[in-house]
C-alpha positions as CSV (number, residue, x, y, z in Angstrom):
1,M,242.8,231.7,74.1
2,R,243.3,228.0,73.6
3,A,241.6,225.5,75.9
4,H,243.8,223.7,78.3
5,Q,244.3,220.0,77.4
6,Q,243.0,217.7,80.2
7,W,245.4,214.7,80.2
8,N,244.4,211.2,81.2
9,M,246.0,207.8,81.0
10,R,244.6,207.1,77.5
11,L,245.8,210.4,76.1
12,V,249.2,210.1,77.5
13,Y,249.5,206.5,76.1
14,M,248.4,207.8,72.7
15,K,251.1,210.5,72.8
16,L,254.0,208.4,74.2
17,Y,253.2,205.1,72.4
18,K,252.4,206.4,69.0
19,D,254.9,204.1,67.2
20,H,253.5,201.1,69.0
21,I,249.9,202.1,68.2
22,D,251.0,202.5,64.5
23,S,252.4,199.0,64.4
24,I,249.3,197.5,65.9
25,V,247.2,199.4,63.3
26,R,249.4,198.1,60.4
27,S,249.3,194.6,61.8
28,R,245.5,194.8,61.6
29,D,245.4,196.4,58.1
30,E,248.4,196.5,55.8
31,E,246.9,199.3,53.8
32,A,246.7,201.6,56.8
33,T,248.9,204.7,56.9
34,P,248.4,207.6,59.3
35,G,245.4,209.6,58.2
36,N,243.9,207.3,55.7
37,A,240.5,205.6,56.1
38,P,241.8,202.1,57.1
39,Y,244.1,203.7,59.7
40,L,241.4,205.8,61.2
41,R,239.1,202.8,61.3
42,E,241.6,200.7,63.2
43,Y,243.1,203.4,65.4
44,Q,240.9,203.3,68.5
45,T,240.9,199.5,68.5
46,A,244.7,199.6,68.4
47,V,244.8,202.0,71.3
48,N,242.5,199.6,73.3
49,I,244.7,196.6,72.4
50,G,247.9,198.5,73.4
51,L,246.4,199.6,76.7
52,G,245.4,196.0,77.3
53,Q,249.0,194.9,76.9
54,L,250.3,197.2,79.6
55,S,251.2,196.0,83.1
56,D,249.5,197.5,86.1
57,E,252.8,199.3,86.8
58,E,252.9,200.8,83.3
59,R,249.3,201.9,83.7
60,E,250.0,203.5,87.0
61,S,253.0,205.3,85.5
62,L,250.8,206.7,82.7
63,K,248.3,208.0,85.3
64,Q,251.1,209.7,87.2
65,I,252.4,211.3,84.0
66,A,248.9,212.5,83.2
67,E,248.6,214.1,86.7
68,K,252.0,215.8,86.2
69,W,251.1,217.1,82.7
70,N,247.8,218.4,84.0
71,R,249.8,220.4,86.6
72,E,252.8,221.5,84.6
73,G,252.0,220.7,80.9
74,P,253.8,218.1,78.8
75,P,257.6,218.5,78.2
76,R,258.5,220.6,75.1
77,E,259.5,217.5,73.0
78,E,256.0,216.1,73.6
79,K,254.4,219.4,72.6
80,E,256.3,219.4,69.4
81,R,255.4,215.8,68.4
């Protein structure tokens, strides 16, 4: 049996804003591609930068999505990403 994913604002952001995170990583290191060492090295920093760029309303929305996903699970299209 697979453990249930516990969603929070950060994890929802990482799922929904993947393209934005990728662009931040690439802006910090042009050699970064998903999965390579430069990408992995910059990834968490990029997530922090991206989260810091969000408005209070956007953060609150991500928290509400996390609560919903914890109750109901993410939508199918998010599961398949």
